[in-house]
C-alpha positions in Angstrom: 13.5 143.9 -40.8 15.7 141.3 -40.8 16.4 140.0 -43.9 20.2 139.9 -45.6 20.5 141.1 -49.5 21.5 138.1 -51.7 25.1 139.7 -51.8 25.6 139.2 -48.0 24.7 136.1 -48.6 26.8 134.9 -51.6 30.0 136.0 -49.1 28.7 134.0 -46.7 28.4 131.0 -49.6 31.7 132.2 -50.5 33.5 132.0 -47.4 32.0 128.4 -46.6 33.5 127.4 -49.6 36.9 128.6 -49.6 37.2 127.8 -46.0 36.3 124.2 -46.6 38.5 124.0 -49.4 42.1 125.3 -47.9 41.3 123.6 -44.7 40.6 120.4 -45.8 44.4 119.8 -46.7 44.8 119.3 -43.0 42.8 116.0 -43.2 45.0 113.7 -45.4 47.9 113.8 -43.0 51.9 113.6 -44.3 54.2 110.6 -45.3 57.7 110.2 -44.9 59.9 110.7 -48.2 63.3 110.9 -49.6 64.1 113.9 -51.8 66.7 114.2 -54.1 67.8 117.8 -56.2 70.5 118.8 -57.7 73.9 120.0 -55.6 75.7 121.9 -58.7 74.1 123.9 -61.6 75.8 121.6 -64.4 74.0 118.4 -62.5 70.4 117.6 -64.0 67.6 115.8 -62.2 66.5 113.9 -65.1 64.9 110.5 -65.8 68.2 109.2 -66.0 68.4 109.5 -62.3 65.1 109.1 -61.3 66.0 105.3 -63.0 68.7 105.2 -61.1 67.0 106.0 -57.8 64.2 103.1 -58.4 67.5 101.0 -59.2 68.8 101.7 -56.0 65.4 101.4 -53.9 65.1 97.8 -55.4 68.4 96.3 -54.4 68.1 97.5 -50.9 65.0 95.7 -50.9 62.6 98.8 -50.4 59.1 99.4 -51.8 58.3 103.2 -52.4 54.8 104.4 -52.4 55.5 106.5 -55.2 58.8 107.6 -56.9 57.8 110.8 -59.0 60.0 113.5 -60.8 58.3 117.2 -59.2 60.2 119.9 -61.5 63.9 119.8 -60.6 63.5 116.9 -57.7 62.8 113.9 -57.5 60.6 112.5 -54.8 60.1 109.1 -53.0 57.2 108.6 -50.8 57.9 105.7 -48.0 55.4 104.0 -45.9 57.0 104.9 -42.7 60.3 106.4 -41.4 62.6 103.0 -40.9 61.4 102.8 -44.8 62.3 106.3 -45.5 66.0 106.4 -43.2 66.7 102.5 -45.3 65.9 104.3 -48.9 67.9 107.5 -47.6 71.0 106.0 -47.1 70.7 103.2 -50.3 69.8 106.5 -52.5 72.7 108.6 -50.8 75.4 105.5 -51.9 73.9 105.0 -55.8 74.0 109.6 -56.5 76.8 110.1 -54.0 79.8 107.9 -54.3 82.3 110.8 -53.0 80.6 112.4 -50.0 83.5 115.0 -50.7 82.0 116.2 -53.9 78.6 115.5 -54.0 76.6 116.4 -57.4 73.0 115.3 -55.8 71.6 116.8 -52.6 69.8 113.9 -50.6 67.7 115.0 -47.5 64.6 113.4 -45.7 61.2 115.3 -46.6 57.5 115.1 -44.8 55.0 114.9 -48.2 51.8 115.7 -47.3 48.8 113.3 -49.2 46.4 115.8 -50.1 44.9 114.8 -53.6 46.4 116.3 -57.0 43.3 118.1 -57.1 43.9 120.4 -54.0 47.2 121.0 -54.7 46.1 122.2 -57.8 44.2 125.0 -56.4 47.5 125.8 -53.8 45.8 124.3 -51.0 48.4 123.0 -48.6 48.1 122.0 -45.4 49.2 124.2 -42.5 52.8 123.6 -40.8 52.8 121.6 -37.9 55.6 123.0 -35.6 58.4 120.6 -34.2 56.3 119.8 -30.8 53.2 118.8 -33.1 54.5 116.5 -35.9 58.7 116.6 -35.4 60.5 118.2 -38.7 63.9 117.4 -39.8 67.2 118.2 -37.1 71.0 119.1 -38.5 73.9 119.0 -36.0 76.6 120.4 -37.6 79.9 120.8 -36.9 82.0 124.0 -36.9 85.5 124.2 -37.7 87.5 126.7 -34.7 91.0 125.9 -36.2 89.6 127.6 -40.1 87.9 130.6 -38.2 91.5 131.2 -36.1 93.3 130.3 -39.8 91.1 133.0 -40.8 91.7 136.1 -38.4 95.3 135.1 -38.6 95.1 135.8 -42.4 93.2 138.7 -41.5 95.5 140.2 -38.9 98.7 139.5 -41.5 96.9 141.6 -44.1 96.5 144.7 -40.8 99.7 144.4 -39.9 101.2 145.0 -43.8 99.2 147.8 -43.8 100.0 149.3 -40.1 104.0 148.7 -41.2 103.6 150.2 -44.4 102.1 153.7 -42.9 104.8 153.8 -40.1 107.0 153.7 -43.5 108.5 150.3 -41.2 110.5 148.6 -43.7 110.6 144.5 -43.5 111.7 141.9 -45.7 108.4 139.9 -45.5 105.3 138.9 -44.1 104.2 135.3 -44.1 101.5 133.4 -42.3 102.2 129.9 -41.2 99.2 128.7 -40.0 97.7 130.8 -37.2 101.0 132.4 -37.0 102.3 135.9 -38.2 106.0 135.9 -39.1 107.8 139.2 -40.6 111.4 139.4 -40.8 113.2 142.8 -40.7 117.2 143.5 -41.2 118.1 145.6 -37.9 116.9 145.7 -34.1 116.0 149.1 -34.8 112.9 148.5 -37.3 112.5 144.9 -35.3 111.6 147.6 -32.0 109.6 149.6 -34.3 107.1 146.9 -35.1 106.9 145.9 -31.8 105.7 149.1 -30.9 103.1 149.0 -33.7 102.4 145.3 -32.6 101.5 146.3 -29.0 99.5 149.8 -29.9 97.3 148.1 -32.2 97.3 144.8 -32.4 96.0 143.7 -28.7 95.1 140.2 -29.9 98.7 138.8 -30.7 101.4 137.9 -28.6 105.1 138.3 -30.2 108.4 136.9 -29.9 111.8 137.7 -31.6 114.9 136.2 -32.4 117.7 136.0 -34.7 117.5 133.9 -37.8 120.6 133.8 -39.8 121.2 137.6 -41.0 118.0 138.8 -40.5 115.9 139.2 -37.3 112.3 137.5 -37.1 109.2 138.5 -35.5 106.4 136.2 -34.7 103.4 136.8 -34.0 100.3 134.7 -32.4 97.2 135.2 -31.4 96.6 135.3 -27.1 94.8 132.2 -25.9 91.9 134.9 -24.3 91.7 135.8 -27.4 91.3 132.9 -29.5 88.8 131.8 -26.9 86.8 135.0 -27.9 86.9 134.8 -31.8 86.2 131.5 -31.2 82.7 132.1 -29.4 82.3 135.0 -32.4 82.8 132.4 -34.9 80.0 130.8 -33.7 77.4 133.6 -32.2 78.0 134.9 -35.9 77.5 131.7 -38.0 74.5 130.9 -35.9 72.7 134.5 -36.9 73.9 133.6 -40.5 72.0 130.4 -40.1 69.0 132.6 -38.6 69.4 134.8 -41.7 69.7 132.1 -44.5 66.8 130.4 -42.9 64.3 133.2 -42.4 65.6 133.9 -46.2 64.1 130.5 -47.2 60.6 131.1 -45.2 60.8 128.8 -42.4 58.5 129.5 -39.5 60.3 128.8 -35.7 63.1 127.4 -36.0 65.0 126.0 -33.3 69.1 127.1 -33.7 70.6 127.1 -30.6 74.8 126.5 -29.4 74.9 122.8 -28.4 78.9 122.4 -26.8 81.7 124.2 -27.3 81.7 123.7 -31.6 78.5 122.5 -32.4 75.1 124.2 -34.0 71.8 121.8 -33.8 69.4 123.4 -36.1 66.1 122.0 -36.3 63.0 123.2 -38.4 59.5 122.9 -38.6 57.0 122.8 -41.5 59.6 122.8 -43.9 58.4 121.6 -47.4 62.1 121.3 -49.1 64.2 119.9 -46.6 66.7 119.3 -49.5 66.9 123.4 -49.9 67.4 123.8 -46.8 70.1 121.5 -46.4 71.4 122.9 -49.3 71.5 125.9 -48.2 72.8 124.9 -44.5 75.3 123.0 -45.5 76.8 125.6 -48.2 79.8 127.9 -46.5 79.3 130.7 -49.1 82.6 133.4 -48.9 83.7 136.2 -50.8 86.6 137.4 -51.7 87.9 140.1 -53.7 91.9 139.5 -55.0 94.3 141.1 -58.1 95.4 138.2 -60.6 99.6 137.3 -60.4 100.1 138.8 -64.6 103.5 137.8 -63.8 105.6 135.4 -66.6 105.7 132.9 -64.0 101.7 132.8 -63.1 101.2 132.9 -67.0 103.0 129.6 -67.2 101.6 127.9 -64.2 98.4 128.7 -65.3 99.3 126.3 -68.2 100.6 123.8 -65.9 104.2 124.4 -67.2 105.4 125.8 -63.9 105.3 125.7 -60.6 103.0 128.7 -58.3 104.9 131.9 -57.4 105.4 132.1 -54.1 102.5 134.4 -52.2 99.9 133.1 -54.9 97.6 130.2 -55.3 95.8 128.3 -58.4 91.6 128.2 -58.4 90.0 127.2 -61.4 87.0 129.4 -63.0 83.9 127.4 -64.0 85.2 126.4 -67.2 87.7 125.0 -65.7 90.7 127.3 -66.9 93.0 128.0 -64.3 93.9 131.4 -62.5 96.5 132.2 -60.2 95.5 135.4 -57.5 97.6 136.9 -55.2 97.3 136.3 -51.4 96.6 138.9 -50.2 92.8 139.5 -49.8 91.4 143.0 -50.9 87.5 143.0 -49.6 85.6 140.2 -48.1 82.1 139.4 -47.8 82.0 141.3 -44.6 82.6 144.2 -46.5 79.0 143.5 -48.4 75.8 145.6 -47.3 73.8 143.9 -49.4 73.6 141.2 -52.6 70.5 140.9 -55.5 70.2 138.9 -58.8 69.6 140.7 -61.7 70.3 140.5 -65.1 73.2 142.3 -67.4 72.0 145.3 -69.4 74.1 144.4 -72.0 74.2 140.4 -72.7 70.9 139.9 -70.6 73.0 137.3 -68.5 72.0 136.6 -64.9 73.9 138.6 -62.2 74.2 139.1 -58.1 74.7 142.6 -57.4 76.5 144.0 -54.8 76.6 147.1 -52.8 80.0 147.7 -50.2 79.9 149.2 -47.0 82.4 152.6 -46.9 85.6 151.0 -46.3 85.1 148.4 -49.1 84.3 151.8 -51.0 86.8 153.1 -50.7 89.2 150.5 -50.7 87.7 149.0 -54.0 88.0 152.7 -55.3 91.9 152.9 -54.6 92.5 149.6 -55.7 90.7 149.9 -59.6 92.0 152.9 -59.4 95.7 152.0 -58.7 95.5 149.0 -60.8 93.9 149.9 -64.5 94.8 147.4 -67.2 95.1 144.6 -64.6 93.1 142.0 -63.7 90.8 141.3 -60.6 89.7 138.4 -59.8 86.7 137.3 -57.4 86.3 134.3 -56.0 83.0 132.4 -54.0 84.3 130.0 -51.5 81.7 126.9 -50.2 82.6 124.2 -48.4 86.7 125.2 -48.7 86.8 125.2 -52.2 87.1 128.1 -54.1 85.9 129.3 -57.0 86.8 132.2 -59.4 83.4 133.8 -60.7 84.8 136.4 -63.4 88.3 137.8 -63.5 87.8 141.2 -65.6 90.2 143.9 -66.5 90.1 146.8 -64.6 89.1 149.5 -67.2 88.5 152.4 -65.1 88.5 153.6 -61.5 85.1 151.7 -60.0 83.4 154.3 -57.3 79.9 154.3 -55.8 80.4 150.4 -54.0 78.2 148.6 -56.2 79.6 145.4 -57.9 78.2 143.2 -60.2 79.6 139.6 -60.7 78.6 137.6 -63.6 80.4 134.9 -66.0 78.1 131.9 -66.8 75.7 132.1 -63.6 72.3 130.6 -64.2 69.0 132.4 -62.5 68.8 129.8 -59.8 72.8 129.1 -59.0 72.4 133.7 -59.3 69.8 133.5 -56.6 71.5 131.4 -54.2 74.6 133.0 -54.3 72.8 136.1 -53.5 71.0 135.0 -51.0 74.3 133.3 -49.2 76.5 136.8 -49.5 73.2 138.6 -48.6 72.5 136.7 -45.0 75.9 137.2 -44.4 79.4 135.0 -44.7 79.9 132.7 -42.1 82.6 133.2 -40.0 84.3 129.7 -39.7 83.2 126.3 -42.0 81.1 124.3 -40.6 79.8 120.7 -42.0 76.2 118.5 -41.2 77.2 115.7 -39.6 74.2 114.6 -37.9 71.0 114.7 -40.0 67.5 113.3 -38.8 63.9 113.2 -38.2 63.1 114.1 -34.6 59.6 113.2 -33.4 57.2 115.3 -31.2 59.0 117.1 -28.8 55.9 116.7 -25.9 55.1 112.7 -27.1 51.7 111.4 -28.8 49.9 111.8 -25.8 50.7 115.1 -25.7 49.8 116.1 -29.0 46.0 114.0 -28.7 45.5 116.3 -25.5 46.1 119.5 -27.0 43.5 118.1 -30.2 41.2 117.2 -28.0 41.4 120.3 -26.0 40.1 121.8 -28.9 37.3 119.1 -29.8 36.1 118.9 -25.6 36.4 122.6 -25.3 34.2 122.9 -28.9 31.6 120.2 -27.8 31.2 121.6 -24.2 30.6 124.9 -25.1 28.5 124.0 -27.9 26.1 121.4 -25.5 25.7 124.5 -23.0 24.7 126.6 -25.7 21.9 124.4 -27.1 20.4 123.9 -23.8 20.7 127.6 -22.6 19.9 129.1 -25.5 18.0 126.6 -27.2 17.3 127.3 -31.6 19.5 130.3 -30.8 22.0 128.1 -28.9 22.0 126.2 -31.9 23.1 129.2 -34.5 25.6 130.1 -32.3 27.7 126.7 -32.1 26.9 126.3 -35.9 29.0 129.7 -36.3 31.4 128.6 -33.8 32.6 126.0 -36.3 32.4 128.1 -39.0 34.5 130.2 -37.1 37.0 127.3 -36.2 37.1 126.1 -40.3 37.4 129.6 -41.2 40.7 129.6 -38.7 42.3 126.6 -39.9 42.2 127.8 -43.7 43.6 131.4 -43.0 46.3 129.2 -41.3 46.7 126.8 -44.2 46.6 129.9 -46.7 49.0 131.8 -44.8 51.6 128.7 -44.2 51.6 129.6 -40.7 53.0 126.7 -38.4 50.8 125.8 -35.7 52.6 124.9 -32.3 51.1 123.8 -29.0 50.8 127.3 -27.9 49.0 127.8 -31.1 46.3 125.2 -30.3 46.2 126.7 -26.9 45.2 130.2 -28.6 42.9 128.3 -30.4 40.9 126.8 -27.4 41.4 130.3 -25.8 39.4 131.9 -29.2 36.6 129.3 -29.0 35.3 130.3 -25.5 36.1 134.7 -26.9 33.9 133.5 -30.3 31.1 132.4 -28.1 31.0 135.4 -25.6 29.8 137.5 -28.7 26.7 135.5 -29.3 26.0 135.0 -25.6 26.0 138.9 -25.6 24.0 138.9 -28.4 21.7 136.4 -26.9 21.3 138.4 -23.7 20.9 141.5 -26.0 17.2 140.1 -27.8 16.8 138.4 -23.7 16.1 141.7 -22.3 14.6 143.6 -25.5 11.7 140.2 -25.3 12.1 141.1 -22.1 11.4 144.8 -22.2 8.2 144.3 -24.6 9.9 144.4 -27.5 8.3 141.8 -30.5 10.5 139.1 -31.8 11.9 140.7 -35.4 12.3 144.1 -33.4 14.1 142.2 -30.4 16.7 140.6 -32.9 17.2 143.7 -35.1 18.0 145.8 -32.2 20.0 142.9 -30.1 22.2 142.6 -32.7 22.6 146.2 -34.0 23.3 147.2 -29.9 25.5 144.6 -29.0 27.6 145.1 -31.9 29.1 148.3 -30.3 30.3 146.3 -27.3 31.6 143.3 -29.1 33.7 145.5 -31.5 35.7 147.4 -28.5 36.4 144.2 -26.5 37.5 142.9 -29.5 39.4 145.3 -30.1 41.2 145.4 -27.2 41.7 141.9 -27.2 43.3 142.2 -30.8 45.8 144.9 -29.3 47.0 142.6 -26.3 48.0 140.1 -29.2 49.7 142.4 -31.5 52.1 143.8 -28.4 52.8 140.0 -28.1 53.6 139.3 -31.8 55.9 142.4 -31.8 57.9 141.9 -28.8 57.6 138.1 -28.3 59.4 135.2 -30.0 59.3 131.6 -30.2 56.0 130.4 -28.9 55.2 133.0 -27.8 54.4 134.6 -31.0 53.0 131.2 -31.7 50.5 132.1 -29.4 49.8 135.3 -30.5 49.4 134.6 -34.8 46.4 132.3 -34.2 44.6 134.9 -31.2 45.0 137.3 -33.5 43.4 135.9 -36.6 41.2 133.8 -34.0 40.0 137.3 -32.9 39.4 138.6 -36.4 37.6 135.4 -37.7 35.2 135.6 -34.6 33.8 139.1 -35.3 33.1 137.9 -39.1 31.2 134.4 -37.8 29.8 135.4 -34.4 28.0 138.9 -35.7 28.3 138.7 -39.5 27.5 134.4 -39.9 24.8 133.9 -37.1 22.7 137.2 -38.2 22.9 135.5 -41.6 21.5 132.2 -40.0 18.9 134.2 -37.9 17.8 136.7 -40.7 17.4 133.2 -43.0 15.7 131.0 -40.5 13.3 133.9 -38.7 13.4 137.4 -41.5 10.8 135.6 -44.0 8.4 135.0 -40.9 6.4 137.7 -40.5 4.3 137.5 -38.4 6.6 136.0 -35.4 5.5 136.1 -32.0 8.2 134.1 -30.2 11.6 132.6 -30.7 13.2 129.8 -29.0 16.0 131.4 -27.2 15.5 129.6 -24.1 13.7 131.4 -21.0 13.7 135.0 -20.2 13.5 135.7 -16.3 12.0 139.0 -15.4 13.1 140.8 -12.8 10.2 141.5 -11.0 9.1 138.7 -8.9 11.6 136.1 -10.6 8.7 134.9 -13.3 9.4 133.1 -16.3 8.3 134.0 -19.9 8.6 130.8 -22.0 9.8 132.6 -25.5 9.8 129.0 -27.2 7.7 128.4 -30.5 
């Protein structure tokens, strides 16, 4: 009656082994480290760089615990955070002599002390949030003047288009910093242009005057519009950072505005902070322009002449110069998606772009009107433009799909697609501060968080053992297994545990033991009604299951609602809460019954069970059921 088949015990043993293995890395802790990665595709991290790192550390008097070349990065483990900061400065000075053109990314990190055999099994500790173990803190400075300049450049193109549509002739449109200058030959066209500016460009204020034989109209961004543009740029950058960090898989990041032009980014639970720093610090924006194919431009490409007026000089990846026109045809704002791929003919890595409706129309018109000419696709990072590819337009390109290729590695194609897919930055940003931050709630509160779970478990276990005797012991073992399983699942999912998550873990302990209380009381009720010991155990588990299932499902629904509509600490609480409900149903019923069946199921003539004192309702007499 109360015997499990062998396969059920096999499931229990497998769950115990797997749970123990994946929970084990959480007990080894973490060590401060410095990580060195490549910042450019052509710069390799190899044994030569490893020797440079070791020499720099020796010269600085820093004794590392371990220096390893792990794939495409070097990881230096240190004894404490003071040595970590000192090592980072020494390595930065040795490997990055020119901060404006870094070849390597040197970043602070925290590495698990788990042994290699656990790492080989892909067993990693769960992440801890900033409120438990701190993390990496970045302060980014947003270049607001660049945002205004970019907006002025965009408005200059719109002005040129609007005047052409209205058939208003002009002698030239120039952008001078954040102002737009338009020249006219007579006052009639000047007045007509002023009407266009008033009707279509509410963000611009204009002044006009004579300049030689012409009349010049100067438009500048209004102060209130400038403030709005700067505010929008900051918000767009924050949104873009959220998208990029989501692409990196960072759980529960903190991204918030500080002051008028700064953004604070705090990343808990980041394994590869060098990668995170590189992605955050890059300002990839895409621009499509036509190549200037005039005779003067060809001479300028060879370095034999000045760059023609209205054009700019950029380099391709092979170092060859390309003269492109200043007028921007498309920008990254016209992208709807960007995915890495491979060219079907050459099998080279590519980035496949999808344009929105406006971008599709513009791209189709431009390619139709410029068949046989070259079009340049430029990628701007940290203020530096680079020509990714400059192909000849063979035919009209419609459909809104564009492919970028040109001597890219697979990793570079993935990174470029990530940056473009996440959204372009409205203004360049620079990391002005990088530190490791300690727990925001302090070591005392962290200890209280862990102690709340520990003491809560012990208090529940002591009560259960005193009140339900041997069945209380079974319940306590099942509760310990539930806690082990929950930690293992969180580790396997690489979830981020925060202080609210620990509160949910303590709550789960009480909810998990509630299932065993229902089972034990149901068994007592059956014994009170005169059932045999074996029949009472069988009936108690079977009839309590429906109640346990209903109560847990309703609680799970509430937890899913928190998960779906909550954010930040609420989501951290909801994740642990929902996972704890599922593990408690397994441990509280399936696992605990396995223990009871293993202990009592082999006894054919069982007269009594150790489940404490059963109080009869008639007369208050007590029935001792201890063996």
